[in-house]
N, C-alpha and C positions, 0 to 999 in steps of 0.2 A: 758665541751669539746667546743672547738671552732669552731663551724660550718656555712654554710651559705646556704640559698637554691640555687639552680640551677637557671640559667637565660632563661633555657628551660623547663620549666614546663608548661604542658597545663592540664586543669581541666575539666572534662566534667560531668555533672551530670547525674542522670539515675532517672529515674520515681520512683524505690522503695526505694529512701531515701540513695543511695547510689552515690558515686561519683567515674569516673576512674581518676586516676593519668597518664599522660602520658607524658614522655621525650622525645624529638626530637633527642636529643645528643644520650643519652644511648639506646633509643629505648625500654625501660621499661614500662609496664602497670600495674599498681595495683589496687585493687577495695577497697577503704576505704569508712568509713561512710559518709555522708554528712556534719556531725558536725565536723568531722575532716578537711575534706576538706575546710570548710570553716574558721576555725583557721588556718588551714597551708596556706591559700591564702591572710589572710590578716594580720596575724601577724609574727613578726620575728618568728623562731622556736625556743622554749624553750625545749632543750631535758630533762629537770628536771620533766616536767609536763606530760611526757609520759614514758613507760616502758623502759628501755634500748634496748630491742629487736626489738620495732617500730623504732626508732634512727638508729637502725645497718641496718635496710631492708630498710629504705630512703637511707642511706647511699650506701649501696651494689648495689642500683639500680638507683643511680645519681640523685635522687632527692634533696639529700643534700648533701654537700660538706665540706672538711675539708676546713679551712682557708685557706690553701696555694695552694691551686688548682684554678688556671684560667682556664675556661672552654674556652674563645676565644683563647687562646694561643695554648690548646691542639687541637683544632679543625684546626689552621693554621699550626700546626706541622704535624697533618696527609695530609694535602691538600699538603703540600711541600713535604714529603716524597714520594707522588704518583707518583713525576716529578723526583725521581731519580732513578725510576727503567725501564732500558732500557734492562732487558735480555727477555722481550715479546714484538713484534711489531703488531700493531693493523692495519687492511687493510680493508677498503673497496673497493672493485673492481668491477667498473661498466662491466660487460661483454657486453652489447648491448644497444642501446637504442631502439631498436626494441621490439616488443610485439606481442603474438598471442592473444592479446584480444582488444578489443575496448570499456574500460569501460568510461563511459561519464564524471565521476569525476577526471580520473587521473590525478595529478599535473604534470608530465612531458609532455616533447614534443617529441613526438614519432618518432624516424629516423631510418634509416637503419643501422647507425653508429653502427660498432661491434670493438671487441677488436681484432685485426690479430696477427699474427705469431710474426710480428716484435714488435709488442707492449708488447705481452707476453715476450719476450726475455728480452725486455728492462725493465720491471716489476722484472725479475727472476735477472737480473745484478743487480738491485737495492737492493734486498733482500739480495743477496749474500753479496755485499760491505757493506751495513748498520749491517747484522749480526756480520761481522767480525771486522767493526770499535766499534761496542758496546757492543759486548758479546753477543747477541741475541741468546736464545735456542729454544725460542718457537713463531709461527709464528700464531695470531689468523686472520682468515679470513672471512668477511662476503661477500658472495656471492650475488650481487644486479644487476638490470635492470631498465628499460626494463625487458623484462622476462630472467631471467640469463640462464634457460635451454636451450635455441636458441643456447647457445654458449656450451656445454657440452665438446667441444674438449678443449677449454680454461681451463675449470675448471682440466681436466685431465692432462694438460702439466704442470701447474702450481704447482699443489698439489704433483705430483711423484716428480718434479723438488726439490722441497723444503724438502721432505721426503729423498731423496736420497742424499742430503748434510747434512743429520743428524740432520735435525732441527724438533721438534716437531709440528704437525700441528694439529690445531682444528679450525672447519670451521661452519658457520652457514649459511644454504640456504634461502634468501627470495624469494619466489616462488608464483606462482598462482596454483602449484599444478598439473596442466592438462597436463604437459610434464613428471611426475615422472614416465616412464615406467619401466618395469620389471627389464631390464638391468640395466639402471642406479641404480635403488634401490638396486640392490646387491652389489653394488659397493661403497655404503654410506659410511662403516666403512673403505674401503681403502682410501677415498677420506678424511676420516679425519672430516666428518660432523659428527656434534653430535646433532646439533639443526638446525631443519626446522619450520621455519613460513611460513603458509599458509593461503591466505584469503578466507573465505567464508561469505557471505554478508546476511546470515539468510535461511530461509526455501527454497526449489528447484524453486519455483515460483518467488520468489522474488530474489534470488540470479542468478538464469539465465535470469532474465529483465535488469540487471545492469552490469553482469561479465561473458558477451557472447564472442565468438571467433570472429577474422574479417569477419569469414562467418555466421556469426547469432547464430550460434548454443549455446544452454546452454551447460553450465560446469560440474554442481552441481553433476549429477553422477559419471562422470570420475574421477572428483577429490574426491570425497567421497571413490572410490574404490581404489586410488591410496594411499590414506591416509592407508586404511585397508593394502594394500602391506607391507607399512613400520611398520606396527606395527604386523603385523604376524611374519617378518622377524626378527626385532631387540626387540620386546616386548618394554621394558622401557630403553631400550640402547641408544637410540635415541630420545630426547626431541621434541615433536611436540607442536606449538603452532597455534590454529586456531584462526587469527584476522577476526574482522567485522569491516567495515566501517559504521558507524552509521551516519544517517540524517533523515531526516521527513519521509523518504518512509519505513524504517524498524525499527525505534526505538521501537515501540509498539510492535512488534511480535517477540521479543529476545527469550521469554519463549516458544514459539512453537519451535524457531530453535534448542533450547536445546533439546527438546522433540524428536526432529527429528535426533538428534545426539546420543542418548543413549546407543549405541552399543559401543560409545567411553569413556563412564564413565571412571574415573580414569587411561586413556590410553594417553589424552592429556589435554593439558591446554586451556582454553578460555580468549583472550582480546579483547578490543576493541578500536579503532580510531575514529577520526572525521573526515568526509570527509572536505575538504577543496576547496575554489574556488579564490585563490590567484596566482595559475601557472598554467601552462601546459594547456594541453587540457580542462581541467575543469575549466578555469578561471571565466567562468559564470553559473557554476552551481547554480542552484537556489534551491536544495534541502538541504544545507547544515544549520545547526542550530550554534547558537552563544557558542563562548569557554564556556560562564558563564552558559548556559543551559546545555551543554553536559557535566559539571561538575557533576552538580546534577543527569542527566540522567543515567550518568556512573556510581556513586556510586548504585542508584537502581540497573542497570542489574548487576554491581559485586556481589550484594546481592543475587539475584536471582540466581546465577551461585552458588555460597555457598549454598543456600537453595536447590536445585537441585540436589546435590550431586556431583557437577561437580568441587569440588575442594575448597580451602578456598582462601581468600582472604587477601593477603600478607599484613602485618602493616606496615605502612609509616616507611621507615629506613632511618639510616643516610646514605650519603655519603660522599666522598671525593673530588670527582671532579665531575662537574656538566655533563661531557658528554667527552667521550674518544676523541672527536677533540680537547678536551684543552690540551690533551697529546703530548708531542713534538715527541714521539715514535708512532704517530697514522698519517696515511693518507689515502686519498681516489684518489684513480687511475680512470681517465673516460676512457670510451671506445676509445678514440682518445690520449690517453697518457696522458692527461692533470692530473694535479694534485689541490686537495683541501683538505680543513680540513674537511669537513663537506660533506655527501652523497647530501643533499638537493641542495648544490650549485652547483651542474651541470649543472643545468639549466638556472644558472646566471655567464655569462661570466667575468662580473666584479669580482667575488669570485674568480678567478683562482689563484691558489697559487703559478703556475710553471707548467714546463713540463718537462717531461723524455725525455732525450737525449738518444742517442745509445749506450751508458756506463752505463746506467741505473742511471745516476746522475741526479738531480732536478735542473734544473733552474730556480730560484726562482724569483718571483716579488716582489721586495723589500718593496714596498709599502704595499702590502697584507699582506706579512711577518710579517712587524713591527706592522701592526694592530692586529695580534694575539697574537704577545708579549705584549700588552697593558694589557691582562685581569689580574684584580688584585681586585678580589671581596671584599679582606680586606681593600682596599682604597674606598668602598663605605659605605657611612656612614649609609644609610637606611639601607643595608644588614645586617653589623656587630651588629644592634642594634635588628634585627629581630630573633624572637623566633623561626621561620620555618627556619634559616639559615641551618643548617644540612640537613635538607631535601631536599633542592635545590642547595646550593652553589652558589647562583647568576642566576640560569638558563643557559637557551640555550647561550651558549658563542658566536655563530654567531651572535645573536642578539644583545649582549653585545659591539661586536666589529663594530654595525653597517652594517653588511653586508646581513641580512636577510631582504628584499624587504616587508614582509608581518610584520613586527614588528612595532607597533604604540608607543612601549615605550623601554627605554631599557632593562629593566629587565622582565623576564619571570618568575613572581612568582608563587611558589607553589599554586597550585588552585586558581590562583589569589589572595591569601590570605582570601578565603572565608571560613571563621570559623565555618559556618555551615555545609560546606560540608565536611572539615575535621574532625569535630566533628563526623559525621556520618560514615564516613569512620574507625575512630579510633573505636567507640562503636561499628560496626559489626564486626571489626578486632579483638575484646577482649572482647567477651563476657564470654570466659573462662580465664578471667584474675585472676592472685592468690589473693584471699582476704585477708586483712590484717585485725587484731582484733584491732582496733584503742582506745579500752576503757582506760581510763584514770586508772593510778595505783591508 
């Protein structure tokens, strides 16, 4: 049988004499003896040296390939297929730049600017025209801010109009959780909201010291009570993600935080982000930690999440595009009717892609539009040779086109190619990986 080894194999040894084989393209993980792994890593694979069933398993899981398969071509095909689907429209809508909190690390420039009725109508005109022209049947919205729940009126107006036009609506609400009152919670399903992302930064004392209202009041108790309302009304029909912004102030007490959230076990998922100090009010925030350090700390925290019974850590998986912003059917609408590709661009005027006019047409900035059209990871010699390509697909497109002011490099590589961090993530993600008896025949 003419076979070859995949270009996307990674081998991570375990202390008990076994090795995890992991393939970044197929996403498969297998547990094999380290002696077999040494042979597999250092030699051409000779199928005659091992039972046929072993070769079959390796082929089925993408570690071996038939000679006529060219993986890079398949990755590029899947990437290009993602750009051919226009039946779904992806929108980030910034409902307001105002906020009811005064978090010291906020990366945004807070203002009273709010999406008004005129801009709402312009967005609806755009959705209607775009849907007719491109055969859109589904609209996916990320409600964003500022604090989006300061402008609930626009959520109702846009959601009801989209559904009245016969389009399927799914939405994600990004909120600090403070204004999730009973009336709004009761309408979540009617508004097509299937996911809610809420920020809690640790135990009550820690959270309230950094995520407080403009009046200086703590917010932990109210947010936790509001989450409980959603769970009681919808159970698992609405996915809730609790995210924490991690820095030197709270990086060591995450375990205590999980203990304080025990009532939500199996009801919510947990995630973490890194506080940034490059933009907005938090430009001079001194408690942020470097990305490299965060990568290591984050894996330790995710392991704690799993060990505490708050859910499994997902295995690194292949993606076909680096970000929705890369897609031609994805737009961000600012609260002033401005148009961007990425929600982070709303703080950066030079990134403005265009402006919605009264008819809902985008008047494009041709220079910025041209930059976004130059993204092609398959012309990047370093990326196409990288074993991690299926996991990042070239990374943040805004960095790649040179529009991200915090970017020191063109690429935002997967975990900065820190193989020790990637190894740790794979190992504790696949402790239950299938074992393969690799004894020679």
